GUPA-814814 format. One record per residue: chain; x, y negated, z of N, C-alpha, C, O in turn. Coordinates in nm, 2 decimals, always signed. Example, Ala and Ser with C-alpha at 12.3 -4.5 7.8 and 13.67 -1.06 7.14 Angstrom:
<atoms>
@cadena->A; nx->+1.32; ny->+0.57; nz->+0.78; cax->+1.23; cay->+0.45; caz->+0.78; cx->+1.32; cy->+0.33; cz->+0.78; ox->+1.42; oy->+0.33; oz->+0.85
@cadena->A; nx->+1.28; ny->+0.22; nz->+0.71; cax->+1.37; cay->+0.11; caz->+0.71; cx->+1.29; cy->+0.00; cz->+0.79; ox->+1.34; oy->-0.11; oz->+0.80
</atoms>
This chain:
<atoms>
@cadena->A; nx->-8.24; ny->+10.20; nz->+11.52; cax->-8.28; cay->+10.33; caz->+11.48; cx->-8.28; cy->+10.35; cz->+11.33; ox->-8.30; oy->+10.25; oz->+11.25
@cadena->A; nx->-8.24; ny->+10.47; nz->+11.29; cax->-8.24; cay->+10.50; caz->+11.15; cx->-8.32; cy->+10.63; cz->+11.13; ox->-8.29; oy->+10.73; oz->+11.21
@cadena->A; nx->-8.41; ny->+10.64; nz->+11.04; cax->-8.48; cay->+10.76; caz->+11.01; cx->-8.43; cy->+10.81; cz->+10.87; ox->-8.42; oy->+10.73; oz->+10.78
@cadena->A; nx->-8.40; ny->+10.94; nz->+10.87; cax->-8.35; cay->+11.00; caz->+10.75; cx->-8.44; cy->+11.11; cz->+10.70; ox->-8.48; oy->+11.20; oz->+10.78
@cadena->A; nx->-8.47; ny->+11.11; nz->+10.57; cax->-8.55; cay->+11.22; caz->+10.52; cx->-8.48; cy->+11.28; cz->+10.39; ox->-8.45; oy->+11.21; oz->+10.30
@cadena->A; nx->-8.45; ny->+11.41; nz->+10.40; cax->-8.38; cay->+11.48; caz->+10.29; cx->-8.49; cy->+11.54; cz->+10.20; ox->-8.60; oy->+11.57; oz->+10.24
@cadena->A; nx->-8.44; ny->+11.55; nz->+10.07; cax->-8.53; cay->+11.62; caz->+9.97; cx->-8.44; cy->+11.68; cz->+9.87; ox->-8.32; oy->+11.65; oz->+9.86
@cadena->A; nx->-8.49; ny->+11.77; nz->+9.79; cax->-8.42; cay->+11.83; caz->+9.68; cx->-8.37; cy->+11.97; cz->+9.70; ox->-8.31; oy->+12.03; oz->+9.60
@cadena->A; nx->-8.38; ny->+12.02; nz->+9.81; cax->-8.34; cay->+12.16; caz->+9.84; cx->-8.42; cy->+12.26; cz->+9.76; ox->-8.53; oy->+12.23; oz->+9.70
@cadena->A; nx->-8.38; ny->+12.39; nz->+9.76; cax->-8.45; cay->+12.49; caz->+9.69; cx->-8.37; cy->+12.61; cz->+9.66; ox->-8.26; oy->+12.63; oz->+9.72
@cadena->A; nx->-8.42; ny->+12.69; nz->+9.57; cax->-8.35; cay->+12.82; caz->+9.53; cx->-8.29; cy->+12.80; cz->+9.40; ox->-8.35; oy->+12.75; oz->+9.30
@cadena->A; nx->-8.16; ny->+12.84; nz->+9.39; cax->-8.09; cay->+12.82; caz->+9.26; cx->-7.99; cy->+12.94; cz->+9.25; ox->-7.95; oy->+13.00; oz->+9.34
@cadena->A; nx->-7.97; ny->+12.98; nz->+9.12; cax->-7.88; cay->+13.09; caz->+9.09; cx->-7.73; cy->+13.05; cz->+9.11; ox->-7.70; oy->+12.93; oz->+9.09
@cadena->A; nx->-7.65; ny->+13.14; nz->+9.14; cax->-7.51; cay->+13.11; caz->+9.15; cx->-7.46; cy->+13.05; cz->+9.02; ox->-7.49; oy->+13.10; oz->+8.91
@cadena->A; nx->-7.37; ny->+12.95; nz->+9.03; cax->-7.32; cay->+12.88; caz->+8.91; cx->-7.41; cy->+12.76; cz->+8.87; ox->-7.37; oy->+12.68; oz->+8.79
@cadena->A; nx->-7.53; ny->+12.75; nz->+8.93; cax->-7.62; cay->+12.64; caz->+8.90; cx->-7.59; cy->+12.52; cz->+8.98; ox->-7.49; oy->+12.51; oz->+9.05
@cadena->A; nx->-7.68; ny->+12.42; nz->+8.96; cax->-7.66; cay->+12.29; caz->+9.02; cx->-7.79; cy->+12.24; cz->+9.09; ox->-7.90; oy->+12.29; oz->+9.06
@cadena->A; nx->-7.77; ny->+12.15; nz->+9.19; cax->-7.88; cay->+12.10; caz->+9.26; cx->-7.84; cy->+11.96; cz->+9.31; ox->-7.73; oy->+11.94; oz->+9.34
@cadena->A; nx->-7.94; ny->+11.87; nz->+9.32; cax->-7.91; cay->+11.74; caz->+9.38; cx->-8.00; cy->+11.72; cz->+9.50; ox->-8.12; oy->+11.72; oz->+9.49
@cadena->A; nx->-7.94; ny->+11.68; nz->+9.61; cax->-8.01; cay->+11.65; caz->+9.73; cx->-8.01; cy->+11.50; cz->+9.74; ox->-7.92; oy->+11.43; oz->+9.70
@cadena->A; nx->-8.12; ny->+11.45; nz->+9.80; cax->-8.13; cay->+11.31; caz->+9.82; cx->-8.17; cy->+11.29; cz->+9.97; ox->-8.23; oy->+11.37; oz->+10.04
@cadena->A; nx->-8.12; ny->+11.17; nz->+10.02; cax->-8.15; cay->+11.14; caz->+10.16; cx->-8.19; cy->+10.99; cz->+10.16; ox->-8.11; oy->+10.90; oz->+10.13
@cadena->A; nx->-8.31; ny->+10.96; nz->+10.20; cax->-8.36; cay->+10.82; caz->+10.20; cx->-8.37; cy->+10.78; cz->+10.35; ox->-8.42; oy->+10.85; oz->+10.43
@cadena->A; nx->-8.31; ny->+10.66; nz->+10.37; cax->-8.31; cay->+10.61; caz->+10.51; cx->-8.40; cy->+10.49; cz->+10.52; ox->-8.43; oy->+10.42; oz->+10.43
@cadena->A; nx->-8.45; ny->+10.48; nz->+10.65; cax->-8.54; cay->+10.36; caz->+10.68; cx->-8.49; cy->+10.32; cz->+10.82; ox->-8.43; oy->+10.40; oz->+10.90
@cadena->A; nx->-8.53; ny->+10.20; nz->+10.86; cax->-8.49; cay->+10.15; caz->+10.99; cx->-8.38; cy->+10.04; cz->+10.97; ox->-8.40; oy->+9.94; oz->+10.89
@cadena->A; nx->-8.28; ny->+10.05; nz->+11.05; cax->-8.18; cay->+9.94; caz->+11.05; cx->-8.11; cy->+9.94; cz->+10.91; ox->-8.12; oy->+10.04; oz->+10.84
@cadena->A; nx->-8.04; ny->+9.84; nz->+10.88; cax->-7.98; cay->+9.82; caz->+10.75; cx->-7.90; cy->+9.94; cz->+10.71; ox->-7.79; oy->+9.97; oz->+10.77
@cadena->A; nx->-7.94; ny->+10.00; nz->+10.60; cax->-7.87; cay->+10.12; caz->+10.55; cx->-7.73; cy->+10.10; cz->+10.51; ox->-7.64; oy->+10.18; oz->+10.54
@cadena->A; nx->-7.70; ny->+9.98; nz->+10.45; cax->-7.57; cay->+9.95; caz->+10.41; cx->-7.47; cy->+9.94; cz->+10.51; ox->-7.35; oy->+9.92; oz->+10.48
@cadena->A; nx->-7.51; ny->+9.94; nz->+10.64; cax->-7.42; cay->+9.92; caz->+10.75; cx->-7.35; cy->+10.05; cz->+10.79; ox->-7.26; oy->+10.06; oz->+10.87
@cadena->A; nx->-7.41; ny->+10.16; nz->+10.74; cax->-7.37; cay->+10.29; caz->+10.79; cx->-7.28; cy->+10.38; cz->+10.69; ox->-7.30; oy->+10.38; oz->+10.57
@cadena->A; nx->-7.18; ny->+10.44; nz->+10.75; cax->-7.12; cay->+10.56; caz->+10.68; cx->-7.23; cy->+10.67; cz->+10.68; ox->-7.30; oy->+10.68; oz->+10.77
@cadena->A; nx->-7.23; ny->+10.74; nz->+10.57; cax->-7.33; cay->+10.85; caz->+10.55; cx->-7.26; cy->+10.98; cz->+10.53; ox->-7.15; oy->+10.98; oz->+10.47
@cadena->A; nx->-7.32; ny->+11.09; nz->+10.57; cax->-7.25; cay->+11.22; caz->+10.55; cx->-7.36; cy->+11.33; cz->+10.52; ox->-7.47; oy->+11.31; oz->+10.55
@cadena->A; nx->-7.31; ny->+11.44; nz->+10.48; cax->-7.38; cay->+11.56; caz->+10.47; cx->-7.31; cy->+11.67; cz->+10.54; ox->-7.19; oy->+11.69; oz->+10.53
@cadena->A; nx->-7.39; ny->+11.75; nz->+10.62; cax->-7.34; cay->+11.86; caz->+10.69; cx->-7.43; cy->+11.98; cz->+10.65; ox->-7.54; oy->+11.96; oz->+10.59
@cadena->A; nx->-7.38; ny->+12.10; nz->+10.68; cax->-7.47; cay->+12.22; caz->+10.66; cx->-7.45; cy->+12.32; cz->+10.76; ox->-7.35; oy->+12.33; oz->+10.83
@cadena->A; nx->-7.55; ny->+12.40; nz->+10.78; cax->-7.55; cay->+12.51; caz->+10.88; cx->-7.61; cy->+12.64; cz->+10.82; ox->-7.73; oy->+12.64; oz->+10.78
@cadena->A; nx->-7.53; ny->+12.74; nz->+10.81; cax->-7.57; cay->+12.87; caz->+10.77; cx->-7.61; cy->+12.95; cz->+10.89; ox->-7.57; oy->+12.92; oz->+11.00
@cadena->A; nx->-7.70; ny->+13.05; nz->+10.86; cax->-7.74; cay->+13.13; caz->+10.98; cx->-7.63; cy->+13.19; cz->+11.06; ox->-7.54; oy->+13.25; oz->+11.00
@cadena->A; nx->-7.64; ny->+13.17; nz->+11.19; cax->-7.54; cay->+13.23; caz->+11.28; cx->-7.41; cy->+13.15; cz->+11.28; ox->-7.31; oy->+13.20; oz->+11.35
@cadena->A; nx->-7.40; ny->+13.04; nz->+11.21; cax->-7.28; cay->+12.96; caz->+11.21; cx->-7.30; cy->+12.82; cz->+11.27; ox->-7.41; oy->+12.77; oz->+11.28
@cadena->A; nx->-7.19; ny->+12.75; nz->+11.30; cax->-7.20; cay->+12.62; caz->+11.35; cx->-7.23; cy->+12.52; cz->+11.23; ox->-7.20; oy->+12.56; oz->+11.12
@cadena->A; nx->-7.28; ny->+12.41; nz->+11.26; cax->-7.30; cay->+12.30; caz->+11.16; cx->-7.16; cy->+12.25; cz->+11.12; ox->-7.08; oy->+12.22; oz->+11.21
@cadena->A; nx->-7.14; ny->+12.25; nz->+10.99; cax->-7.01; cay->+12.21; caz->+10.94; cx->-7.01; cy->+12.09; cz->+10.85; ox->-7.11; oy->+12.06; oz->+10.78
@cadena->A; nx->-6.91; ny->+12.01; nz->+10.85; cax->-6.89; cay->+11.89; caz->+10.76; cx->-6.88; cy->+11.94; cz->+10.62; ox->-6.82; oy->+12.03; oz->+10.58
@cadena->A; nx->-6.96; ny->+11.87; nz->+10.53; cax->-6.95; cay->+11.89; caz->+10.39; cx->-6.88; cy->+11.77; cz->+10.32; ox->-6.79; oy->+11.79; oz->+10.24
@cadena->A; nx->-6.94; ny->+11.65; nz->+10.34; cax->-6.89; cay->+11.54; caz->+10.27; cx->-6.94; cy->+11.41; cz->+10.34; ox->-7.03; oy->+11.41; oz->+10.41
@cadena->A; nx->-6.87; ny->+11.30; nz->+10.32; cax->-6.90; cay->+11.17; caz->+10.37; cx->-6.86; cy->+11.06; cz->+10.28; ox->-6.78; oy->+11.07; oz->+10.19
@cadena->A; nx->-6.93; ny->+10.95; nz->+10.29; cax->-6.90; cay->+10.83; caz->+10.21; cx->-6.90; cy->+10.71; cz->+10.30; ox->-6.99; oy->+10.69; oz->+10.39
@cadena->A; nx->-6.81; ny->+10.62; nz->+10.28; cax->-6.80; cay->+10.50; caz->+10.36; cx->-6.91; cy->+10.40; cz->+10.33; ox->-6.99; oy->+10.41; oz->+10.23
@cadena->A; nx->-6.92; ny->+10.30; nz->+10.42; cax->-7.03; cay->+10.21; caz->+10.41; cx->-7.03; cy->+10.14; cz->+10.27; ox->-7.14; oy->+10.12; oz->+10.21
@cadena->A; nx->-6.91; ny->+10.11; nz->+10.22; cax->-6.91; cay->+10.04; caz->+10.09; cx->-6.92; cy->+10.13; cz->+9.97; ox->-6.95; oy->+10.09; oz->+9.86
@cadena->A; nx->-6.91; ny->+10.26; nz->+10.00; cax->-6.91; cay->+10.36; caz->+9.89; cx->-6.78; cy->+10.38; cz->+9.82; ox->-6.77; oy->+10.45; oz->+9.73
@cadena->A; nx->-6.68; ny->+10.30; nz->+9.86; cax->-6.55; cay->+10.31; caz->+9.80; cx->-6.48; cy->+10.44; cz->+9.82; ox->-6.41; oy->+10.49; oz->+9.73
@cadena->A; nx->-6.49; ny->+10.49; nz->+9.94; cax->-6.41; cay->+10.61; caz->+9.98; cx->-6.51; cy->+10.73; cz->+10.01; ox->-6.61; oy->+10.71; oz->+10.07
@cadena->A; nx->-6.47; ny->+10.85; nz->+9.96; cax->-6.54; cay->+10.97; caz->+9.99; cx->-6.45; cy->+11.07; cz->+10.04; ox->-6.33; oy->+11.07; oz->+10.02
@cadena->A; nx->-6.51; ny->+11.17; nz->+10.12; cax->-6.43; cay->+11.27; caz->+10.18; cx->-6.51; cy->+11.40; cz->+10.16; ox->-6.63; oy->+11.41; oz->+10.17
@cadena->A; nx->-6.43; ny->+11.51; nz->+10.14; cax->-6.49; cay->+11.64; caz->+10.12; cx->-6.43; cy->+11.75; cz->+10.20; ox->-6.31; oy->+11.75; oz->+10.22
@cadena->A; nx->-6.50; ny->+11.85; nz->+10.24; cax->-6.45; cay->+11.97; caz->+10.29; cx->-6.38; cy->+12.05; cz->+10.17; ox->-6.42; oy->+12.04; oz->+10.06
@cadena->A; nx->-6.27; ny->+12.12; nz->+10.21; cax->-6.20; cay->+12.19; caz->+10.10; cx->-6.29; cy->+12.29; cz->+10.03; ox->-6.27; oy->+12.31; oz->+9.91
@cadena->A; nx->-6.38; ny->+12.34; nz->+10.10; cax->-6.47; cay->+12.44; caz->+10.04; cx->-6.56; cy->+12.39; cz->+9.93; ox->-6.61; oy->+12.47; oz->+9.84
@cadena->A; nx->-6.58; ny->+12.26; nz->+9.92; cax->-6.67; cay->+12.20; caz->+9.82; cx->-6.60; cy->+12.11; cz->+9.73; ox->-6.66; oy->+12.06; oz->+9.63
@cadena->A; nx->-6.47; ny->+12.08; nz->+9.76; cax->-6.40; cay->+11.98; caz->+9.67; cx->-6.40; cy->+12.03; cz->+9.53; ox->-6.37; oy->+12.14; oz->+9.50
@cadena->A; nx->-6.43; ny->+11.93; nz->+9.44; cax->-6.43; cay->+11.96; caz->+9.30; cx->-6.56; cy->+12.01; cz->+9.25; ox->-6.59; oy->+12.02; oz->+9.13
@cadena->A; nx->-6.65; ny->+12.05; nz->+9.34; cax->-6.79; cay->+12.10; caz->+9.30; cx->-6.90; cy->+12.01; cz->+9.35; ox->-7.00; oy->+12.00; oz->+9.28
@cadena->A; nx->-6.88; ny->+11.94; nz->+9.46; cax->-6.98; cay->+11.85; caz->+9.51; cx->-6.94; cy->+11.71; cz->+9.50; ox->-6.82; oy->+11.68; oz->+9.50
@cadena->A; nx->-7.04; ny->+11.62; nz->+9.48; cax->-7.01; cay->+11.48; caz->+9.47; cx->-7.12; cy->+11.40; cz->+9.56; ox->-7.24; oy->+11.42; oz->+9.54
@cadena->A; nx->-7.07; ny->+11.32; nz->+9.64; cax->-7.16; cay->+11.23; caz->+9.72; cx->-7.16; cy->+11.09; cz->+9.66; ox->-7.05; oy->+11.04; oz->+9.61
@cadena->A; nx->-7.27; ny->+11.03; nz->+9.66; cax->-7.28; cay->+10.89; caz->+9.62; cx->-7.39; cy->+10.82; cz->+9.69; ox->-7.47; oy->+10.89; oz->+9.76
@cadena->A; nx->-7.40; ny->+10.69; nz->+9.68; cax->-7.50; cay->+10.62; caz->+9.75; cx->-7.55; cy->+10.50; cz->+9.67; ox->-7.48; oy->+10.45; oz->+9.59
@cadena->A; nx->-7.68; ny->+10.47; nz->+9.69; cax->-7.74; cay->+10.35; caz->+9.63; cx->-7.80; cy->+10.27; cz->+9.74; ox->-7.91; oy->+10.29; oz->+9.79
@cadena->A; nx->-7.72; ny->+10.17; nz->+9.78; cax->-7.77; cay->+10.09; caz->+9.90; cx->-7.89; cy->+10.01; cz->+9.87; ox->-7.97; oy->+9.98; oz->+9.96
@cadena->A; nx->-7.92; ny->+9.98; nz->+9.74; cax->-8.04; cay->+9.90; caz->+9.71; cx->-8.16; cy->+9.99; cz->+9.73; ox->-8.27; oy->+9.94; oz->+9.75
@cadena->A; nx->-8.14; ny->+10.12; nz->+9.72; cax->-8.25; cay->+10.22; caz->+9.74; cx->-8.25; cy->+10.29; cz->+9.87; ox->-8.33; oy->+10.38; oz->+9.90
@cadena->A; nx->-8.15; ny->+10.25; nz->+9.95; cax->-8.14; cay->+10.31; caz->+10.09; cx->-8.12; cy->+10.46; cz->+10.07; ox->-8.18; oy->+10.54; oz->+10.15
@cadena->A; nx->-8.05; ny->+10.51; nz->+9.98; cax->-8.05; cay->+10.65; caz->+9.95; cx->-7.90; cy->+10.70; cz->+9.92; ox->-7.82; oy->+10.63; oz->+9.86
@cadena->A; nx->-7.88; ny->+10.82; nz->+9.98; cax->-7.75; cay->+10.88; caz->+9.95; cx->-7.78; cy->+11.02; cz->+9.88; ox->-7.88; oy->+11.08; oz->+9.91
@cadena->A; nx->-7.69; ny->+11.05; nz->+9.79; cax->-7.71; cay->+11.17; caz->+9.71; cx->-7.60; cy->+11.27; cz->+9.73; ox->-7.49; oy->+11.24; oz->+9.76
@cadena->A; nx->-7.63; ny->+11.40; nz->+9.71; cax->-7.53; cay->+11.50; caz->+9.71; cx->-7.56; cy->+11.59; cz->+9.58; ox->-7.65; oy->+11.66; oz->+9.58
@cadena->A; nx->-7.47; ny->+11.57; nz->+9.49; cax->-7.48; cay->+11.65; caz->+9.36; cx->-7.39; cy->+11.77; cz->+9.38; ox->-7.27; oy->+11.76; oz->+9.41
@cadena->A; nx->-7.45; ny->+11.89; nz->+9.37; cax->-7.39; cay->+12.02; caz->+9.39; cx->-7.38; cy->+12.09; cz->+9.26; ox->-7.49; oy->+12.12; oz->+9.20
@cadena->A; nx->-7.26; ny->+12.14; nz->+9.22; cax->-7.25; cay->+12.21; caz->+9.10; cx->-7.17; cy->+12.34; cz->+9.13; ox->-7.11; oy->+12.35; oz->+9.23
@cadena->A; nx->-7.17; ny->+12.43; nz->+9.03; cax->-7.10; cay->+12.56; caz->+9.05; cx->-7.13; cy->+12.62; cz->+9.18; ox->-7.04; oy->+12.66; oz->+9.26
@cadena->A; nx->-7.26; ny->+12.62; nz->+9.22; cax->-7.30; cay->+12.67; caz->+9.35; cx->-7.26; cy->+12.82; cz->+9.37; ox->-7.27; oy->+12.90; oz->+9.27
@cadena->A; nx->-7.23; ny->+12.85; nz->+9.49; cax->-7.19; cay->+12.99; caz->+9.53; cx->-7.28; cy->+13.04; cz->+9.64; ox->-7.35; oy->+12.96; oz->+9.70
@cadena->A; nx->-7.29; ny->+13.17; nz->+9.65; cax->-7.38; cay->+13.22; caz->+9.76; cx->-7.34; cy->+13.17; cz->+9.90; ox->-7.43; oy->+13.14; oz->+9.98
@cadena->A; nx->-7.21; ny->+13.14; nz->+9.92; cax->-7.17; cay->+13.09; caz->+10.05; cx->-7.21; cy->+12.95; cz->+10.07; ox->-7.19; oy->+12.90; oz->+10.18
@cadena->A; nx->-7.27; ny->+12.88; nz->+9.97; cax->-7.32; cay->+12.75; caz->+9.99; cx->-7.46; cy->+12.75; cz->+10.05; ox->-7.52; oy->+12.65; oz->+10.09
@cadena->A; nx->-7.52; ny->+12.87; nz->+10.06; cax->-7.65; cay->+12.88; caz->+10.12; cx->-7.65; cy->+12.83; cz->+10.27; ox->-7.57; oy->+12.88; oz->+10.35
@cadena->A; nx->-7.74; ny->+12.74; nz->+10.30; cax->-7.74; cay->+12.68; caz->+10.43; cx->-7.86; cy->+12.58; cz->+10.43; ox->-7.92; oy->+12.54; oz->+10.33
@cadena->A; nx->-7.88; ny->+12.53; nz->+10.55; cax->-7.96; cay->+12.41; caz->+10.57; cx->-7.87; cy->+12.29; cz->+10.56; ox->-7.77; oy->+12.29; oz->+10.63
@cadena->A; nx->-7.90; ny->+12.20; nz->+10.48; cax->-7.82; cay->+12.08; caz->+10.46; cx->-7.88; cy->+11.96; cz->+10.53; ox->-8.00; oy->+11.93; oz->+10.51
@cadena->A; nx->-7.80; ny->+11.89; nz->+10.61; cax->-7.85; cay->+11.78; caz->+10.69; cx->-7.78; cy->+11.65; cz->+10.64; ox->-7.66; oy->+11.65; oz->+10.62
@cadena->A; nx->-7.86; ny->+11.55; nz->+10.63; cax->-7.81; cay->+11.42; caz->+10.61; cx->-7.78; cy->+11.35; cz->+10.74; ox->-7.86; oy->+11.37; oz->+10.84
@cadena->A; nx->-7.68; ny->+11.27; nz->+10.75; cax->-7.64; cay->+11.20; caz->+10.88; cx->-7.59; cy->+11.06; cz->+10.85; ox->-7.53; oy->+11.03; oz->+10.75
@cadena->A; nx->-7.62; ny->+10.98; nz->+10.95; cax->-7.58; cay->+10.84; caz->+10.94; cx->-7.50; cy->+10.80; cz->+11.06; ox->-7.53; oy->+10.84; oz->+11.17
@cadena->A; nx->-7.40; ny->+10.72; nz->+11.04; cax->-7.31; cay->+10.68; caz->+11.15; cx->-7.33; cy->+10.52; cz->+11.17; ox->-7.36; oy->+10.45; oz->+11.08
@cadena->A; nx->-7.30; ny->+10.48; nz->+11.29; cax->-7.30; cay->+10.33; caz->+11.31; cx->-7.17; cy->+10.27; cz->+11.27; ox->-7.15; oy->+10.15; oz->+11.27
@cadena->A; nx->-7.07; ny->+10.36; nz->+11.24; cax->-6.94; cay->+10.32; caz->+11.19; cx->-6.94; cy->+10.30; cz->+11.04; ox->-7.02; oy->+10.35; oz->+10.97
@cadena->A; nx->-6.84; ny->+10.23; nz->+11.00; cax->-6.82; cay->+10.21; caz->+10.85; cx->-6.76; cy->+10.33; cz->+10.79; ox->-6.78; oy->+10.36; oz->+10.67
@cadena->A; nx->-6.68; ny->+10.41; nz->+10.87; cax->-6.62; cay->+10.53; caz->+10.82; cx->-6.64; cy->+10.64; cz->+10.92; ox->-6.61; oy->+10.61; oz->+11.04
@cadena->A; nx->-6.67; ny->+10.75; nz->+10.88; cax->-6.69; cay->+10.87; caz->+10.97; cx->-6.69; cy->+11.00; cz->+10.90; ox->-6.74; oy->+11.01; oz->+10.79
@cadena->A; nx->-6.63; ny->+11.10; nz->+10.96; cax->-6.63; cay->+11.23; caz->+10.90; cx->-6.66; cy->+11.34; cz->+11.01; ox->-6.70; oy->+11.45; oz->+10.97
@cadena->A; nx->-6.63; ny->+11.31; nz->+11.13; cax->-6.65; cay->+11.40; caz->+11.24; cx->-6.79; cy->+11.41; cz->+11.28; ox->-6.86; oy->+11.30; oz->+11.29
@cadena->A; nx->-6.84; ny->+11.52; nz->+11.31; cax->-6.98; cay->+11.54; caz->+11.35; cx->-7.02; cy->+11.45; cz->+11.46; ox->-7.13; oy->+11.39; oz->+11.46
@cadena->A; nx->-6.94; ny->+11.43; nz->+11.56; cax->-6.97; cay->+11.35; caz->+11.68; cx->-6.97; cy->+11.20; cz->+11.65; ox->-7.00; oy->+11.12; oz->+11.74
@cadena->A; nx->-6.93; ny->+11.16; nz->+11.53; cax->-6.93; cay->+11.02; caz->+11.50; cx->-7.06; cy->+10.98; cz->+11.43; ox->-7.08; oy->+10.87; oz->+11.39
@cadena->A; nx->-7.15; ny->+11.08; nz->+11.40; cax->-7.27; cay->+11.05; caz->+11.34; cx->-7.38; cy->+11.05; cz->+11.44; ox->-7.39; oy->+11.13; oz->+11.53
@cadena->A; nx->-7.46; ny->+10.94; nz->+11.43; cax->-7.56; cay->+10.91; caz->+11.54; cx->-7.70; cy->+10.95; cz->+11.50; ox->-7.78; oy->+10.97; oz->+11.59
@cadena->A; nx->-7.73; ny->+10.96; nz->+11.37; cax->-7.87; cay->+10.99; caz->+11.33; cx->-7.87; cy->+11.10; cz->+11.23; ox->-7.78; oy->+11.12; oz->+11.15
@cadena->A; nx->-7.97; ny->+11.19; nz->+11.24; cax->-7.98; cay->+11.31; caz->+11.16; cx->-8.11; cy->+11.33; cz->+11.10; ox->-8.21; oy->+11.30; oz->+11.16
@cadena->A; nx->-8.12; ny->+11.38; nz->+10.98; cax->-8.24; cay->+11.42; caz->+10.92; cx->-8.28; cy->+11.56; cz->+10.97; ox->-8.21; oy->+11.62; oz->+11.05
@cadena->A; nx->-8.40; ny->+11.60; nz->+10.92; cax->-8.45; cay->+11.73; caz->+10.96; cx->-8.39; cy->+11.85; cz->+10.88; ox->-8.40; oy->+11.96; oz->+10.93
@cadena->A; nx->-8.32; ny->+11.82; nz->+10.78; cax->-8.26; cay->+11.93; caz->+10.70; cx->-8.34; cy->+11.98; cz->+10.58; ox->-8.46; oy->+11.97; oz->+10.58
@cadena->A; nx->-8.27; ny->+12.02; nz->+10.48; cax->-8.34; cay->+12.08; caz->+10.36; cx->-8.26; cy->+12.21; cz->+10.33; ox->-8.14; oy->+12.22; oz->+10.33
@cadena->A; nx->-8.34; ny->+12.32; nz->+10.30; cax->-8.28; cay->+12.45; caz->+10.28; cx->-8.23; cy->+12.46; cz->+10.13; ox->-8.30; oy->+12.42; oz->+10.04
@cadena->A; nx->-8.11; ny->+12.51; nz->+10.12; cax->-8.05; cay->+12.54; caz->+9.99; cx->-8.02; cy->+12.69; cz->+9.99; ox->-7.94; oy->+12.73; oz->+10.08
@cadena->A; nx->-8.07; ny->+12.76; nz->+9.90; cax->-8.05; cay->+12.90; caz->+9.89; cx->-7.99; cy->+12.93; cz->+9.75; ox->-8.05; oy->+12.90; oz->+9.65
@cadena->A; nx->-7.87; ny->+13.00; nz->+9.75; cax->-7.81; cay->+13.03; caz->+9.62; cx->-7.81; cy->+13.18; cz->+9.61; ox->-7.76; oy->+13.26; oz->+9.69
@cadena->A; nx->-7.87; ny->+13.23; nz->+9.50; cax->-7.88; cay->+13.37; caz->+9.48; cx->-7.78; cy->+13.42; cz->+9.38; ox->-7.74; oy->+13.34; oz->+9.29
@cadena->A; nx->-7.75; ny->+13.54; nz->+9.39; cax->-7.65; cay->+13.60; caz->+9.29; cx->-7.71; cy->+13.65; cz->+9.17; ox->-7.64; oy->+13.70; oz->+9.08
</atoms>
C-alpha cells in the first residue's frame, strides 16, 4: 500500500506560479513511477505529467509542456509539481498518483491516488 498526501494548492493569478507537493508513505517510494493528473469541473481526469522511478525521464501533456516541471526527492518520499505561467484553464483539482511500475503515463497504470488539492487560477 502507498498513501499519498498532496499539498500546496490554492488561489493564484494568471501568470503566477505555484508548487504542489505529494508525500508518500507505505511501501518503498523509490519503487514507483509517480504522476500528476487533474480534473476540472465537468471534465474527465486528465494526465498532466509523470516521472520515472529513477527520476531520469519525465513526460508532460502538451498543454503544460514548458510551463510545468515535475521532480522527485526519493530521500524525502516526495514528488513536486512546479507550475509557472499559470492560465485560467489550469484550474482543477490536482491529484498525485503512484504506479507499481517503473514507468507509467496512462491513468489506468497508476494504482494509488491522493485526495487531490484544488488549484484555482484567476484572471
